C-alpha positions in Angstrom: 325.1 253.5 103.8 323.9 254.7 107.1 322.3 257.8 105.5 320.6 255.7 102.9 319.3 253.2 105.5 318.0 256.0 107.8 316.3 257.9 105.0 314.6 254.8 103.7 313.5 253.8 107.2 312.0 257.2 107.8 310.3 257.0 104.4 308.7 253.6 105.2 310.8 251.9 102.5 310.9 248.2 103.4 313.7 246.9 101.2 316.9 248.4 99.8 319.0 246.9 97.0 322.6 247.9 97.4 324.9 247.2 94.4 328.3 246.4 95.8 330.0 244.7 92.9 331.8 241.4 93.3 335.1 242.8 94.3 336.9 240.6 91.8 339.4 243.4 90.9 340.7 243.5 94.5 344.2 242.1 94.5 345.1 242.1 98.1 346.3 238.5 98.5 349.9 239.5 98.8 349.3 242.3 101.4 349.5 241.0 104.9 347.6 244.0 106.2 344.5 243.3 104.1 342.0 240.5 104.5 340.5 238.6 101.6 337.2 238.5 103.5 337.1 242.2 104.4 338.4 243.8 101.2 335.1 243.6 99.5 332.2 246.0 100.1 329.6 243.2 100.1 331.4 241.7 103.2 332.0 244.9 105.1 328.5 246.5 104.8 326.9 243.9 107.1 329.7 244.3 109.6 329.4 248.1 109.5 325.7 247.9 110.2 326.0 245.4 113.0 328.6 247.6 114.7 326.1 250.6 114.8 323.3 249.6 117.2 321.0 252.5 116.2 321.3 251.4 112.6 321.1 247.6 113.3 317.9 248.1 115.3 316.2 249.2 112.1 317.2 246.1 110.0 315.2 242.9 109.7 317.9 241.1 107.7 320.6 241.4 105.1 321.1 238.9 102.3 322.7 238.4 99.0 320.4 239.5 96.2 318.9 236.9 93.8 320.6 236.5 90.5 318.2 238.7 88.6 318.9 241.6 91.0 322.7 241.4 91.0 323.4 238.1 92.7 326.8 238.0 94.4 327.3 241.7 93.5 324.4 243.1 95.5 322.8 243.0 98.9 319.2 243.3 99.9 318.6 245.0 103.2 315.2 244.4 104.7 314.0 247.2 107.0 311.7 247.0 110.0 308.6 249.2 110.0 309.3 252.6 111.4 307.7 253.6 114.7 305.9 256.9 114.2 
């Protein structure tokens, strides 16, 4: 995801649609070492980005996509304008 974001930022793309899926097939409820919240890609991508300051500095916002673009199974990442 970091390569995608950096490439889009450098190419002046202002919005990325990331299809994550809903994670409904993840059956980690019985595993004490897994978290229901963090076992889904749609939940971990924003955390990953926020933990990388260089990447996070290029992001305006991250939100769930509207229904016609994937809804709960997709994220929209809005990028800031690149400084050239």
